[in-house]
PLY file of the C-alpha trace (Angstrom):
ply
format ascii 1.0
element vertex 121
property float x
property float y
property float z
element edge 120
property int vertex1
property int vertex2
end_header
35.20 140.28 -28.06
37.62 140.56 -30.97
41.37 140.87 -30.48
43.65 143.37 -32.23
47.40 143.96 -32.25
48.54 147.52 -32.87
52.12 147.94 -34.11
53.62 151.42 -34.20
56.83 152.93 -32.86
54.99 156.13 -31.93
53.44 155.74 -28.46
50.80 158.39 -29.15
49.59 156.57 -32.26
49.45 153.28 -30.32
47.47 154.95 -27.54
45.02 156.68 -29.89
44.35 153.48 -31.87
43.98 151.52 -28.63
41.33 153.95 -27.40
39.52 153.96 -30.76
39.39 150.17 -30.93
38.39 149.72 -27.30
35.54 152.20 -27.83
34.36 149.86 -30.58
34.48 146.84 -28.25
37.87 145.42 -29.21
40.48 143.94 -26.88
43.94 145.27 -27.79
47.62 144.51 -27.43
50.39 146.76 -28.68
53.94 146.44 -29.92
56.54 149.08 -30.76
58.55 147.22 -33.40
58.73 144.22 -35.71
60.48 141.81 -33.29
58.02 142.55 -30.47
55.04 142.20 -32.80
56.40 138.99 -34.32
56.80 137.50 -30.84
53.20 138.38 -29.98
51.96 136.90 -33.26
53.77 133.65 -32.52
52.18 133.50 -29.04
48.56 134.00 -30.04
46.11 134.63 -32.83
44.58 138.05 -33.45
41.52 138.91 -35.51
43.19 142.13 -36.63
46.69 143.54 -36.94
47.10 147.27 -37.57
50.72 148.06 -38.32
52.68 151.12 -39.29
54.62 150.65 -42.51
57.89 152.33 -41.47
59.25 150.95 -38.23
62.80 151.38 -36.89
63.31 147.61 -36.99
61.87 147.01 -40.47
58.53 147.40 -42.19
55.08 146.40 -41.09
54.71 144.29 -44.20
57.37 141.92 -42.79
54.73 140.85 -40.29
52.70 139.40 -43.16
55.37 136.69 -43.41
55.03 135.95 -39.69
51.27 135.55 -40.18
51.90 133.21 -43.09
48.59 131.89 -44.33
46.55 132.92 -41.28
43.44 133.78 -43.25
41.51 134.56 -40.08
43.76 137.54 -39.28
43.00 140.74 -41.17
45.99 143.04 -41.74
45.65 146.81 -42.04
48.71 148.86 -42.94
49.16 152.42 -41.66
51.04 154.73 -43.97
51.77 158.33 -44.63
50.69 159.42 -48.09
54.27 159.48 -49.43
54.88 155.89 -48.32
52.22 154.34 -50.59
54.63 153.94 -53.48
57.15 152.09 -51.28
54.86 149.16 -50.50
55.88 146.05 -52.44
53.18 144.87 -54.83
53.18 141.33 -53.40
52.66 142.68 -49.88
50.02 145.14 -51.04
47.96 142.29 -52.47
47.95 140.54 -49.07
46.61 143.55 -47.16
43.01 143.70 -45.98
43.12 147.51 -46.11
45.28 150.60 -45.74
44.77 153.58 -43.49
46.52 156.91 -43.93
47.85 158.75 -40.91
46.44 160.50 -39.01
43.64 157.95 -38.64
40.18 159.26 -37.86
37.68 157.20 -35.90
35.34 157.39 -38.92
37.99 155.96 -41.26
38.77 153.17 -38.80
35.08 152.27 -38.42
34.63 152.25 -42.20
37.60 149.94 -42.75
36.54 147.58 -39.95
33.01 147.48 -41.30
34.29 146.64 -44.77
36.83 143.95 -43.84
34.65 142.34 -41.16
31.36 142.52 -43.07
30.78 138.85 -42.28
32.15 139.19 -38.72
35.67 138.86 -37.29
37.64 135.67 -37.80
0 1
1 2
2 3
3 4
4 5
5 6
6 7
7 8
8 9
9 10
10 11
11 12
12 13
13 14
14 15
15 16
16 17
17 18
18 19
19 20
20 21
21 22
22 23
23 24
24 25
25 26
26 27
27 28
28 29
29 30
30 31
31 32
32 33
33 34
34 35
35 36
36 37
37 38
38 39
39 40
40 41
41 42
42 43
43 44
44 45
45 46
46 47
47 48
48 49
49 50
50 51
51 52
52 53
53 54
54 55
55 56
56 57
57 58
58 59
59 60
60 61
61 62
62 63
63 64
64 65
65 66
66 67
67 68
68 69
69 70
70 71
71 72
72 73
73 74
74 75
75 76
76 77
77 78
78 79
79 80
80 81
81 82
82 83
83 84
84 85
85 86
86 87
87 88
88 89
89 90
90 91
91 92
92 93
93 94
94 95
95 96
96 97
97 98
98 99
99 100
100 101
101 102
102 103
103 104
104 105
105 106
106 107
107 108
108 109
109 110
110 111
111 112
112 113
113 114
114 115
115 116
116 117
117 118
118 119
119 120
């Protein structure tokens, strides 16, 4: 089973993504902000991180620095359409994919299929 960390300050979004991923056979953890997510990332390795871009405690792209060079962890950024232009170019180049809110199960499956074509990890 593959492990995912979902980072979003909205509890409904966390719950919906948790259900979507579990339906696809994933094990999930969740965090509401950058400090909580960073602590989880320091404790264990995830195959996938899905993070909202705008968080009350910072941006989801800050978690890319916590991951460092962890090539085995894929990073998907959740954004609203208007937030796309606010993503730093350097961070954008380190993303595995982006998903626009609201996320459909079809869009999530398509992204996972693309970024894990050779299998997780």
